[in-house]
C-alpha positions as CSV (number, residue, x, y, z in Angstrom):
1,M,23.8,-3.2,-5.7
2,E,21.0,-3.8,-8.4
3,T,17.9,-2.6,-6.9
4,S,15.4,-2.5,-9.8
5,Q,14.3,-5.9,-8.8
6,Y,13.1,-4.5,-5.6
7,F,11.3,-1.7,-6.9
8,D,7.8,-2.9,-6.8
9,V,8.1,-4.1,-3.4
10,F,9.8,-0.9,-2.4
11,I,6.6,1.2,-3.8
12,D,4.3,-1.2,-1.9
13,E,5.9,-1.2,1.5
14,A,6.5,2.6,1.1
15,K,2.6,3.2,0.5
16,E,1.5,0.6,3.6
17,H,4.2,2.5,5.7
18,L,2.7,6.1,4.7
19,Q,-0.9,4.8,5.4
20,K,0.2,3.7,8.9
21,M,2.1,6.7,9.6
22,N,-1.1,8.7,8.6
23,D,-3.2,6.7,11.0
24,I,-1.0,7.2,14.0
25,L,-0.5,10.8,13.5
26,L,-4.3,11.1,13.8
27,I,-4.2,9.1,17.0
28,L,-1.3,11.3,18.4
29,E,-3.3,14.3,17.6
30,K,-6.1,13.4,20.2
31,N,-3.7,11.7,22.5
32,P,-0.3,13.3,22.5
33,K,1.0,11.4,25.5
34,D,0.6,7.9,23.8
35,K,4.4,6.7,23.9
36,Q,3.5,3.5,22.2
37,H,2.2,5.2,19.1
38,L,5.2,7.4,19.0
39,H,7.4,4.6,19.4
40,E,5.7,3.2,16.5
41,L,5.8,6.2,14.2
42,F,9.8,6.5,15.0
43,R,10.2,3.0,13.8
44,I,8.0,3.7,10.5
45,A,10.2,6.7,10.0
46,H,13.5,4.5,10.5
47,T,12.3,1.7,8.1
48,L,11.6,4.3,5.6
49,K,15.0,5.8,5.8
50,G,16.6,2.5,5.6
51,M,14.3,1.4,2.5
52,S,15.0,4.6,0.6
53,G,18.7,4.6,1.4
54,T,19.1,1.2,0.0
55,M,17.2,2.0,-3.2
56,G,19.1,5.4,-3.5
57,F,16.4,7.9,-3.1
58,N,18.1,10.7,-1.1
59,Y,15.3,13.2,-0.6
60,V,13.1,10.3,1.2
61,L,16.2,9.6,3.3
62,Q,17.0,13.2,4.4
63,L,13.4,14.0,5.2
64,T,12.8,10.9,7.3
65,H,16.3,11.4,8.9
66,E,15.2,14.7,10.3
67,M,11.7,13.3,11.4
68,E,13.5,10.6,13.4
69,N,15.6,13.4,15.2
70,L,12.3,15.4,16.1
71,M,10.4,12.3,17.2
72,D,13.3,11.2,19.3
73,Q,13.2,14.7,21.2
74,V,9.6,14.1,21.8
75,R,10.2,10.4,23.1
76,N,13.0,11.8,25.6
77,D,10.7,14.1,26.7
78,I,12.7,17.3,25.8
79,F,9.3,18.7,24.5
80,S,5.8,17.4,24.0
81,I,3.6,16.8,20.9
82,D,1.2,19.6,20.2
83,E,-0.9,20.9,17.4
84,S,2.2,22.5,15.7
85,V,4.1,19.5,15.9
86,V,1.3,17.1,14.5
87,D,0.9,19.9,11.5
88,L,4.6,19.8,10.7
89,L,4.8,16.0,10.8
90,F,1.6,15.8,8.6
91,E,3.4,18.2,6.0
92,C,6.4,15.9,6.1
93,L,4.0,12.7,5.5
94,D,2.4,14.6,2.3
95,K,6.0,15.4,1.1
96,L,6.7,11.9,1.4
97,E,3.6,10.7,-0.3
98,Q,4.8,13.0,-3.4
99,Y,8.1,11.5,-3.5
100,V,6.7,8.0,-3.6
101,M,4.0,9.0,-6.3
102,N,6.9,10.4,-8.2
103,I,9.1,7.6,-7.9
104,E,6.0,5.1,-9.0
105,S,5.6,7.1,-12.0
106,D,9.1,7.6,-13.3
107,Q,11.3,5.9,-10.9
108,T,12.9,9.2,-9.6
109,E,12.0,11.5,-6.7
110,G,11.5,14.5,-9.0
111,D,12.6,17.9,-7.6
112,N,13.4,18.6,-4.1
113,I,10.2,19.9,-2.3
114,S,11.3,19.4,1.3
115,D,14.2,21.9,1.9
116,N,12.0,24.2,4.0
117,L,10.7,21.6,6.0
118,I,14.0,19.9,6.5
119,Q,15.3,23.1,7.9
120,E,12.1,23.7,10.2
121,L,12.7,20.3,11.6
122,K,16.3,21.2,12.3
123,T,15.2,24.4,13.9
124,R,12.8,22.6,16.1
125,V,15.5,20.0,17.0
126,N,18.3,22.6,17.7
127,G,16.0,25.1,19.3
128,S,14.7,22.5,21.7
129,E,17.9,21.2,22.9
130,N,18.5,22.2,26.5
131,S,15.2,23.8,26.5
132,N,13.6,21.6,29.1
133,P,16.1,21.7,32.1
134,I,13.8,19.5,34.3
135,A,13.8,16.9,31.6
136,N,17.6,17.0,31.4
137,E,18.1,16.7,35.1
138,T,15.9,14.1,35.5
139,T,17.5,12.4,32.7
140,Q,21.0,12.9,34.2
141,Q,19.7,11.9,37.8
142,D,18.3,8.5,36.4
143,T,21.3,7.4,34.6
144,N,24.6,6.3,35.7
145,E,28.0,6.3,33.8
146,G,27.1,3.1,31.9
147,G,24.0,4.7,30.3
148,F,21.7,2.5,32.3
149,P,18.9,4.1,34.6
150,S,20.3,3.6,38.0
151,A,17.3,1.2,38.9
152,F,16.1,-1.8,37.0
153,N,12.4,-1.6,36.6
154,A,10.9,-5.2,36.1
155,D,8.1,-7.0,37.7
156,E,7.6,-9.2,40.6
157,Y,8.3,-12.5,38.7
158,V,11.6,-11.4,37.5
159,R,12.5,-10.2,40.9
160,S,11.7,-13.6,42.2
161,M,13.9,-15.0,39.4
162,I,16.7,-12.8,40.5
163,K,16.2,-13.4,44.1
164,K,16.6,-17.3,43.3
165,A,19.9,-16.8,41.4
166,E,21.4,-14.8,43.9
167,D,20.6,-17.8,46.7
168,K,22.3,-20.3,44.0
169,D,25.3,-17.7,43.6
170,Y,24.6,-17.2,39.8
171,N,25.7,-14.1,38.2
172,I,23.0,-11.6,37.1
173,F,23.8,-9.3,34.1
174,R,21.9,-6.5,33.0
175,L,22.8,-6.0,29.4
176,Y,21.9,-3.0,26.9
177,I,22.7,-3.5,23.1
178,C,22.4,-1.3,20.5
179,L,22.4,-2.4,16.6
180,N,24.6,-0.4,13.9
181,E,22.2,2.2,12.5
182,K,22.9,0.4,8.8
183,C,21.6,-2.9,10.1
184,M,19.2,-4.0,7.3
185,L,17.5,-7.1,9.3
186,K,17.3,-6.0,12.9
187,S,15.2,-8.7,13.9
188,A,17.8,-11.5,12.4
189,R,20.6,-9.6,14.0
190,A,18.7,-9.7,17.5
191,Y,17.9,-13.3,17.0
192,I,21.9,-14.0,16.6
193,V,22.1,-12.0,19.9
194,F,19.7,-14.0,21.7
195,S,21.2,-17.4,20.2
196,T,24.6,-16.4,21.4
197,L,23.5,-15.6,24.9
198,E,21.6,-18.7,25.2
199,Q,24.5,-21.1,24.8
200,N,25.7,-19.9,28.4
201,C,22.7,-17.9,29.9
202,E,19.1,-18.0,30.8
203,I,17.4,-14.8,29.5
204,I,14.8,-13.5,32.1
205,Y,13.7,-10.2,30.8
206,S,13.5,-8.2,27.7
207,D,12.6,-4.6,26.8
208,P,11.1,-4.7,24.2
209,S,9.2,-7.9,24.2
210,I,10.4,-10.9,22.4
211,E,7.5,-11.1,20.1
212,D,8.1,-7.2,19.5
213,I,11.9,-7.9,18.7
214,E,10.8,-10.7,16.1
215,D,8.4,-8.4,14.4
216,E,11.0,-5.5,14.4
217,K,8.8,-3.6,16.6
218,F,11.8,-1.8,18.3
219,D,14.4,0.9,17.4
220,L,18.0,0.0,17.3
221,C,18.5,-0.8,21.1
222,F,17.0,-3.5,23.4
223,E,17.6,-4.4,27.3
224,L,18.0,-7.8,28.6
225,A,18.5,-9.4,31.8
226,V,20.2,-12.7,32.1
227,I,21.3,-15.4,34.7
228,T,24.6,-17.2,34.1
229,Q,27.5,-19.2,35.7
230,H,30.0,-17.2,33.2
231,S,31.8,-14.0,34.0
232,E,30.9,-10.4,32.6
233,V,34.3,-10.7,30.5
234,E,33.4,-14.1,28.9
235,I,29.6,-12.7,28.0
236,S,31.1,-9.5,26.6
237,Q,33.6,-11.5,24.4
238,Q,30.8,-13.6,23.1
239,L,28.7,-10.3,22.1
240,N,31.7,-8.6,20.6
241,S,32.2,-11.4,18.2
242,I,28.9,-10.4,16.4
243,S,28.9,-7.7,13.6
244,E,26.5,-4.8,13.4
245,L,26.4,-4.1,16.9
246,D,27.4,-0.3,17.8
247,A,27.2,-0.6,21.7
248,V,27.2,-3.7,24.2
249,E,27.0,-2.4,27.8
250,I,27.0,-4.8,30.6
251,E,26.3,-4.6,34.3
252,S,26.0,-6.6,37.3
253,I,22.6,-6.3,39.2
254,N,20.9,-8.0,42.3
255,S,17.6,-7.9,43.7
256,K,17.9,-4.6,45.4
257,N,18.4,-2.7,42.0
258,V,15.0,-4.0,41.1
259,I,11.8,-1.6,41.3
260,T,8.7,-3.7,41.0
261,K,6.4,-2.6,38.2
262,D,2.7,-1.7,39.3
263,E,1.3,-4.0,36.8
264,G,2.8,-7.1,38.3
265,E,2.5,-8.9,35.0
266,K,5.2,-11.4,33.6
267,D,7.1,-10.4,30.7
268,G,6.6,-14.1,29.2
269,F,9.5,-15.7,30.3
270,S,9.8,-19.3,31.8
271,T,11.6,-20.1,35.0
272,P,15.3,-20.4,33.9
273,A,16.5,-23.8,33.5
274,L,19.6,-23.0,35.7
275,L,17.3,-22.5,38.6
276,E,15.0,-25.3,37.7
277,M,18.2,-27.8,38.1
278,D,18.5,-26.9,41.7
279,S,15.2,-26.0,42.8
280,N,11.8,-28.0,42.4
281,E,9.7,-25.0,43.6
282,T,8.7,-24.4,39.7
283,S,6.7,-27.2,38.3
284,N,7.3,-28.4,34.5
285,S,3.7,-27.5,33.7
286,A,4.5,-23.7,34.8
287,K,7.3,-23.7,32.7
288,D,5.5,-24.6,29.7
289,E,2.7,-22.5,30.3
290,D,5.1,-19.5,30.6
291,Q,7.2,-20.2,27.4
292,P,7.2,-17.2,24.9
293,K,4.8,-17.2,22.1
294,K,6.3,-17.3,18.7
295,A,5.0,-14.4,16.4
296,R,2.4,-15.7,14.0
297,A,3.9,-16.1,10.6
298,G,2.4,-13.6,7.8
299,K,-0.5,-15.3,6.1
300,T,-0.8,-12.7,3.4
301,V,1.2,-12.4,0.0
302,R,1.2,-9.7,-2.8
303,V,0.0,-10.8,-6.2
304,D,0.2,-8.7,-9.3
305,I,-3.1,-8.0,-10.4
306,E,-2.3,-8.9,-14.0
307,R,-1.7,-12.4,-12.9
308,L,-5.0,-12.5,-11.1
309,D,-6.7,-11.1,-14.4
310,N,-5.0,-14.0,-16.5
311,L,-6.4,-16.4,-13.8
312,M,-9.8,-14.9,-14.3
313,N,-9.7,-15.2,-17.9
314,L,-9.0,-18.8,-17.8
315,V,-11.7,-19.5,-15.3
316,S,-13.9,-17.6,-18.0
317,E,-12.9,-20.0,-20.6
318,L,-13.7,-22.9,-18.5
319,I,-17.1,-21.6,-17.8
320,I,-17.8,-21.2,-21.4
321,I,-16.6,-24.5,-22.4
322,K,-19.1,-25.7,-19.4
323,T,-22.0,-24.0,-21.3
324,R,-20.8,-26.0,-24.7
325,L,-20.9,-29.0,-22.9
326,E,-24.3,-28.4,-21.6
327,D,-25.7,-27.5,-25.0
328,A,-23.8,-30.5,-26.4
329,H,-25.7,-32.7,-23.5
330,Q,-29.0,-31.6,-24.7
331,M,-28.3,-32.6,-28.2
332,T,-26.9,-35.9,-27.5
333,Q,-28.2,-37.0,-24.2
334,E,-25.2,-39.2,-23.4
335,K,-24.7,-40.1,-20.0
336,S,-20.9,-39.6,-20.1
337,I,-21.3,-36.0,-21.4
338,S,-24.0,-35.6,-18.7
339,D,-21.2,-36.6,-15.9
340,T,-18.0,-34.6,-17.3
341,T,-20.1,-31.7,-17.3
342,E,-21.6,-32.0,-13.6
343,Q,-17.7,-32.5,-12.7
344,L,-16.7,-29.8,-14.7
345,E,-19.2,-27.5,-12.9
346,R,-18.1,-28.3,-9.8
347,I,-14.4,-27.7,-10.7
348,T,-15.4,-24.4,-12.5
349,T,-17.4,-23.2,-9.4
350,S,-14.8,-24.0,-6.9
351,L,-12.4,-22.4,-9.1
352,H,-14.1,-19.4,-9.5
353,D,-15.0,-19.0,-5.9
354,A,-11.0,-19.2,-4.9
355,V,-10.3,-16.8,-7.4
356,M,-12.9,-14.3,-6.4
357,K,-11.6,-14.7,-2.9
358,V,-8.1,-14.0,-4.0
359,R,-9.4,-10.7,-5.7
360,M,-11.2,-9.6,-2.8
361,V,-10.0,-6.7,-0.9
362,P,-11.5,-4.9,2.5
363,I,-12.8,-1.5,1.8
364,E,-10.6,-0.4,4.4
365,R,-8.2,0.6,1.6
366,V,-10.6,3.1,0.5
367,F,-11.8,4.1,3.8
368,N,-8.2,4.7,5.3
369,R,-7.7,7.9,3.2
370,F,-10.7,9.6,4.7
371,P,-9.6,10.5,8.3
372,R,-6.8,12.7,7.2
373,M,-9.2,14.2,4.5
374,V,-12.0,14.9,7.1
375,R,-9.4,16.5,9.5
376,D,-7.9,19.0,6.9
377,L,-11.1,19.9,5.5
378,S,-12.8,20.5,9.0
379,K,-10.0,22.9,9.8
380,E,-10.1,24.7,6.5
381,L,-14.0,25.0,7.0
382,G,-13.8,25.9,10.7
383,K,-16.1,22.9,11.7
384,E,-15.8,20.3,14.2
385,I,-16.3,17.0,12.6
386,N,-16.5,13.6,14.3
387,L,-15.8,10.9,11.8
388,I,-17.3,7.2,12.6
389,M,-16.3,4.6,10.2
390,T,-17.8,1.0,10.4
391,G,-17.5,-2.1,8.4
392,E,-13.9,-1.5,7.0
393,D,-13.5,-5.2,6.7
394,T,-16.2,-5.8,4.2
395,E,-14.6,-7.2,1.4
396,V,-15.4,-6.2,-2.4
397,D,-13.5,-6.7,-5.8
398,R,-10.4,-5.2,-6.5
399,T,-11.7,-3.4,-9.6
400,V,-14.7,-1.6,-7.5
401,I,-12.0,-0.9,-4.9
402,D,-10.0,1.2,-7.4
403,E,-13.2,3.0,-8.9
404,I,-15.1,3.7,-5.6
405,G,-12.7,6.2,-4.2
406,D,-13.5,9.4,-6.1
407,P,-17.5,9.2,-5.7
408,L,-16.9,8.8,-2.1
409,I,-14.5,11.7,-1.8
410,H,-17.4,14.0,-3.6
411,L,-19.9,12.7,-1.3
412,I,-17.9,13.4,1.9
413,R,-16.9,16.7,0.6
414,N,-20.6,17.6,0.1
415,A,-21.5,16.4,3.5
416,L,-18.8,18.7,5.1
417,D,-19.1,21.8,3.1
418,H,-23.3,21.9,2.2
419,G,-24.4,19.4,4.8
420,I,-22.9,19.8,8.2
421,E,-23.7,23.4,9.6
422,E,-21.2,26.0,11.2
423,P,-20.8,25.4,15.1
424,D,-22.8,28.3,16.2
425,T,-25.6,27.4,14.0
426,R,-25.6,23.9,15.4
427,I,-25.5,25.2,18.9
428,R,-28.5,27.7,18.0
429,N,-30.3,24.4,16.5
430,H,-29.8,22.7,19.9
431,K,-27.4,20.3,18.2
432,D,-23.9,19.1,19.3
433,K,-21.1,21.6,18.2
434,A,-19.4,18.8,16.6
435,G,-21.1,17.6,13.2
436,K,-21.2,13.9,13.0
437,L,-20.2,12.1,9.7
438,K,-20.9,8.5,9.4
439,L,-19.3,6.0,6.9
440,T,-20.6,2.6,6.8
441,A,-19.9,-0.5,4.6
442,F,-21.7,-4.0,5.0
443,P,-22.6,-6.8,2.8
444,D,-25.9,-7.4,1.4
445,G,-26.2,-10.6,-0.5
446,N,-24.5,-10.3,-3.6
447,N,-24.2,-6.6,-3.2
448,V,-22.1,-4.3,-0.9
449,V,-23.6,-1.2,0.6
450,I,-21.7,1.8,1.6
451,E,-23.4,4.5,3.2
452,V,-22.5,8.1,3.8
453,E,-24.5,9.9,6.4
454,D,-24.2,13.4,8.2
455,D,-26.4,14.9,11.0
456,G,-26.4,18.5,9.1
457,K,-29.2,20.3,7.8
458,G,-30.8,18.0,5.1
459,I,-31.7,18.7,1.5
460,D,-33.8,21.7,1.1
461,T,-36.4,20.3,-1.1
462,E,-38.1,23.8,-1.9
463,K,-34.6,25.1,-3.2
464,V,-34.3,21.8,-5.3
465,K,-37.9,22.5,-6.8
466,A,-37.1,26.2,-7.5
467,K,-34.0,25.3,-9.2
468,A,-35.5,22.8,-11.6
469,I,-38.4,25.2,-12.6
470,A,-35.4,27.8,-13.3
471,N,-33.5,25.2,-15.3
472,G,-36.9,24.4,-16.9
473,L,-36.4,20.6,-16.2
474,I,-40.2,20.8,-14.8
475,S,-43.0,23.3,-14.8
476,E,-44.5,24.8,-11.8
477,S,-47.8,22.8,-12.1
478,Q,-45.7,19.4,-12.4
479,S,-43.6,20.5,-9.2
480,Q,-47.0,20.6,-7.1
481,L,-47.8,17.0,-7.6
482,M,-43.9,15.8,-7.1
483,E,-42.9,14.0,-3.9
484,D,-39.7,15.0,-1.9
485,K,-38.0,11.6,-3.1
486,E,-38.7,12.5,-6.8
487,L,-37.5,16.3,-6.4
488,I,-34.3,15.1,-4.7
489,Q,-33.6,13.0,-7.9
490,F,-33.0,16.3,-9.8
491,L,-29.5,16.5,-7.6
492,F,-28.3,13.4,-10.3
493,H,-29.2,15.8,-13.4
494,P,-26.0,16.9,-15.1
495,G,-24.8,20.5,-13.9
496,F,-27.6,20.5,-11.3
497,S,-26.3,22.4,-8.0
498,T,-28.3,24.2,-5.4
499,A,-25.1,25.7,-3.8
500,D,-25.3,29.5,-3.8
501,K,-21.8,30.1,-4.6
502,I,-18.9,27.7,-5.9
503,S,-16.7,26.2,-3.5
504,D,-13.0,25.2,-3.4
505,V,-14.1,22.2,-1.3
506,S,-17.1,20.7,-3.2
507,G,-19.0,21.3,-6.2
508,R,-17.1,23.6,-8.2
509,G,-20.4,23.7,-10.1
510,V,-20.4,19.8,-10.7
511,G,-23.6,18.1,-9.3
512,L,-23.9,14.7,-8.3
513,D,-24.2,13.3,-11.8
514,V,-20.6,12.6,-11.6
515,V,-21.1,10.2,-8.7
516,Q,-24.1,8.5,-10.3
517,T,-22.4,8.0,-13.5
518,K,-19.2,6.6,-11.8
519,I,-21.6,4.3,-9.6
520,E,-23.8,2.9,-12.6
521,H,-20.6,2.1,-14.8
522,L,-19.7,-0.3,-11.8
523,G,-23.2,-1.8,-12.3
524,G,-24.5,-0.2,-8.8
525,E,-26.9,2.4,-7.8
526,V,-27.2,5.4,-5.5
527,E,-30.0,6.7,-3.3
528,I,-30.8,9.6,-1.2
529,E,-32.6,10.0,2.0
530,S,-32.8,13.2,3.8
531,Q,-34.8,14.7,6.6
532,P,-34.9,18.7,7.3
533,D,-32.5,19.5,10.2
534,K,-31.6,16.0,10.8
535,G,-29.2,15.4,7.9
536,S,-28.8,13.0,4.6
537,R,-27.7,9.7,4.1
538,F,-26.6,8.5,0.4
539,I,-26.7,4.7,-0.1
540,I,-24.6,3.0,-2.5
541,R,-25.1,-0.5,-3.6
542,L,-22.4,-2.2,-5.7
543,P,-22.0,-5.8,-6.9
544,L,-19.5,-7.7,-5.3
545,T,-17.7,-8.6,-8.6
546,L,-17.8,-7.2,-12.0
547,A,-16.4,-10.3,-13.9
548,I,-18.9,-13.2,-13.6
549,I,-22.5,-12.8,-13.1
550,Q,-25.9,-14.7,-13.1
551,A,-28.1,-13.5,-16.0
552,L,-31.5,-14.1,-17.5
553,L,-30.8,-15.0,-21.5
554,V,-33.9,-13.6,-23.6
555,N,-34.8,-13.4,-27.3
556,V,-35.6,-10.3,-29.1
557,E,-36.5,-10.7,-32.8
558,S,-33.6,-12.7,-34.0
559,E,-31.1,-11.5,-31.2
560,K,-30.4,-13.3,-27.9
561,Y,-29.7,-10.8,-25.0
562,A,-28.6,-11.1,-21.1
563,I,-30.3,-9.1,-18.5
564,P,-28.5,-9.2,-15.0
565,L,-30.4,-11.1,-12.8
566,N,-29.7,-8.8,-9.6
567,N,-31.7,-6.1,-11.5
568,I,-34.9,-8.4,-12.0
569,R,-37.8,-8.3,-9.7
570,E,-40.1,-10.5,-11.3
571,I,-41.4,-12.0,-14.9
572,S,-45.0,-11.7,-15.7
573,T,-47.3,-11.4,-18.9
574,I,-49.6,-8.6,-19.9
575,K,-52.3,-8.6,-22.7
576,E,-52.2,-5.9,-25.4
577,E,-55.5,-4.4,-24.4
578,Q,-54.0,-3.5,-20.9
579,I,-51.3,-1.2,-22.4
580,R,-52.4,2.6,-22.4
581,K,-50.5,5.7,-23.6
582,V,-49.6,8.8,-21.3
583,Q,-48.1,11.6,-22.7
584,G,-46.8,9.4,-25.7
585,K,-45.4,6.9,-23.2
586,E,-46.5,3.1,-22.7
587,V,-47.8,2.2,-19.3
588,V,-50.0,-0.4,-17.6
589,L,-51.7,-1.0,-14.5
590,F,-49.6,-3.8,-12.7
591,R,-50.3,-4.7,-9.1
592,Q,-52.7,-1.4,-8.4
593,S,-50.0,0.8,-9.4
594,T,-48.6,2.2,-12.7
595,L,-45.7,0.3,-14.4
596,P,-44.1,2.1,-17.5
597,I,-43.3,-0.3,-20.3
598,L,-40.0,-0.4,-22.6
599,R,-39.9,-2.6,-25.6
600,L,-36.2,-3.8,-25.6
601,S,-36.5,-4.2,-29.8
602,G,-37.2,-0.4,-30.1
603,I,-34.7,0.7,-27.6
604,L,-31.7,-1.2,-29.4
605,N,-33.1,-0.9,-32.8
606,V,-33.4,-4.8,-33.4
607,P,-34.6,-5.4,-36.9
608,P,-37.9,-7.2,-36.8
609,L,-38.1,-10.7,-38.2
610,E,-39.6,-11.2,-41.8
611,E,-42.1,-13.8,-40.6
612,K,-43.3,-13.2,-37.2
613,T,-46.2,-14.6,-35.4
614,Q,-48.6,-11.7,-33.9
615,T,-49.6,-12.2,-30.2
616,D,-51.8,-10.1,-28.1
617,E,-49.8,-11.3,-25.1
618,Y,-46.5,-10.1,-24.3
619,T,-43.7,-11.4,-21.7
620,V,-42.6,-8.8,-19.5
621,V,-39.5,-8.7,-17.4
622,I,-39.8,-6.2,-14.4
623,I,-36.7,-4.3,-13.7
624,S,-36.3,-2.5,-10.3
625,H,-33.7,0.2,-9.5
626,G,-34.1,1.5,-6.0
627,D,-37.7,2.4,-5.4
628,R,-38.4,2.8,-9.3
629,T,-39.4,0.1,-11.6
630,F,-40.4,-0.6,-15.3
631,G,-41.4,-3.4,-17.5
632,L,-39.0,-4.6,-20.4
633,V,-40.9,-6.3,-23.2
634,V,-39.3,-9.3,-24.8
635,D,-40.3,-11.7,-27.2
636,E,-39.0,-15.1,-25.4
637,L,-37.3,-16.5,-22.2
638,I,-34.4,-18.7,-22.7
639,G,-33.5,-19.4,-19.1
640,Q,-31.0,-18.3,-16.5
641,Q,-27.2,-18.8,-17.0
642,E,-23.8,-17.8,-15.3
643,I,-22.3,-15.5,-18.0
644,V,-18.8,-14.1,-18.2
645,I,-18.8,-10.2,-18.8
646,K,-16.3,-9.0,-21.9
647,S,-15.7,-5.5,-22.6
648,L,-16.7,-4.2,-25.9
649,G,-13.5,-2.2,-26.0
650,K,-12.8,1.3,-26.4
651,Y,-14.5,1.9,-29.9
652,L,-17.7,0.6,-28.7
653,N,-17.5,2.0,-25.2
654,G,-20.7,4.2,-24.1
655,I,-23.2,2.8,-26.2
656,R,-26.8,3.6,-24.5
657,G,-28.5,0.4,-23.1
658,I,-25.4,-2.1,-23.4
659,A,-23.0,-3.1,-20.4
660,G,-20.8,-5.4,-22.4
661,A,-21.0,-8.9,-24.2
662,T,-20.9,-12.4,-23.4
663,I,-20.0,-15.7,-25.3
664,L,-22.6,-18.4,-25.1
665,G,-22.2,-22.0,-25.0
666,N,-22.6,-22.3,-29.0
667,G,-19.9,-19.6,-29.5
668,T,-22.3,-16.6,-30.7
669,V,-22.0,-13.6,-28.7
670,S,-25.0,-12.1,-26.6
671,L,-25.1,-8.4,-25.7
672,I,-25.7,-7.6,-22.0
673,V,-28.4,-4.9,-21.4
674,D,-27.6,-2.2,-18.9
675,T,-30.9,-1.9,-17.3
676,N,-29.5,1.2,-15.1
677,S,-29.0,3.2,-18.1
678,L,-32.7,2.6,-19.3
679,F,-34.1,4.5,-16.5
């Protein structure tokens, strides 16, 4: 079978299954007796085995097969889950992730890296056989020759249906059906079984439930109870005509076989029509109320990011055309152009919103990797860490999702290694033995805020001050005048680190400048709040999207520039005589505080006009970045406009003060000012 057309689907689904496996293992580590999640883990391993077998990836198939064997013994209570079992399954998960990474990069699994793991899994499974005589004895006592438990465990509702069927002399059969291990579409095969039985039977019980079977949330076997007027032989012949069934076992039961569940809840089936024909005890309304609910159809679809980018480019062109029409309208003042422009604006705005919603993905995609990382690092460091994550459903642009992972990893590693103390130290300081790490995301206007907070020892500002003086960044006298907030900013200086020794977990001699550079590249900003012995909080603000923004167009000499609107606090004017020089820098007293002044023409080396009117009053755009501000002197304000950000390409990448370019309505190019870099 040609499988290349399914390659991308295999990669996407394998990653989803591995992430789910990771989440479930973390749950099982805390609650080893959670059978529901254990069954889910088994199903994931089984699905991965089937997928990899179909695609011809044998290493993945062999490893998942042995994982299935191990989990099957846990499910059958031959042995229980403990820390060593979880660690072993995590190792298997790591190997599966490595195989999938290799498959994604060159469509092969690479070298076999799981032989030792497979051998350890086999040893565990073989060593555990007959090792739990109590479990084996219980299993033998609880089963009869047909493989069924000797008693039928159902609720009171099912028992009453069986009692009514007995009163009407109907046959009640219990069926145990197992699908073939190579069955690719389990839910479809189960549907055929249900449809075949419903021709001559009424199904009153299913384990797992119908909803779970429709969603393929079952292994290979399921159990049913039916009421019928047909014989056991006739039902057996019907089922044996269905392909891909490995086992079909049928036994006759009665109300004496039923052990009522403690829950007393219905399994979601209606009163059988066979009984309703002869009994008026159950109303039609009750029947409708108890009908099984159909599983909700999937409402998500995978879309190639290249197609989305193409769609975004088309929207960008529409916005440029809209801008050109606006310019044409200003020149001609024709009503038809005005109407066309308004209609085009509505369309482009709606299209833009629709595309942005398609591009938006929950930040959960990034957060999902951190529970496992925190677990492993806490064990490596010998610390107890409670990770609390909130706001995982906060949505951001796909581009941001792809880029934000590394900075967050760096901050979390720093918090675990340098921020949160050793358990003994925490107890001496009257803190909980387990440290707390909070990862929070929430929308804030046109931005998304991500916070990484710990309850550790906080940042030692005296240590930061001493390091800054030692590195020649400030003098002793300057340090005395600086507040703690200003001192903390030195942590973002390239190569700055207060660590006494380089750690394998965090740092490695690299400061937080890497984090700040990455965040600012995304058009965001990062702040630090810290209190001694109470902890630190890193606050990251990111734009919702990086494609289309609101900007203020300004004139500087003969050039037009765009300043992102979300960085502008206000616009004002200042007089020439108000400007003072402090240490060679221009400042002005503005609203009772000192405001640094930067001239955009000087920063970007804009050539002056030959004929320029001298003025003693300047237009100043006040730019804010966290709690810092400066004034940007421009010649003239043009107005606010929606602009499309275009990259300058790799040859012009990294120019200080420039974030990109945009095409204006008249076809000219305007550079976009990177205000964050000017700080």
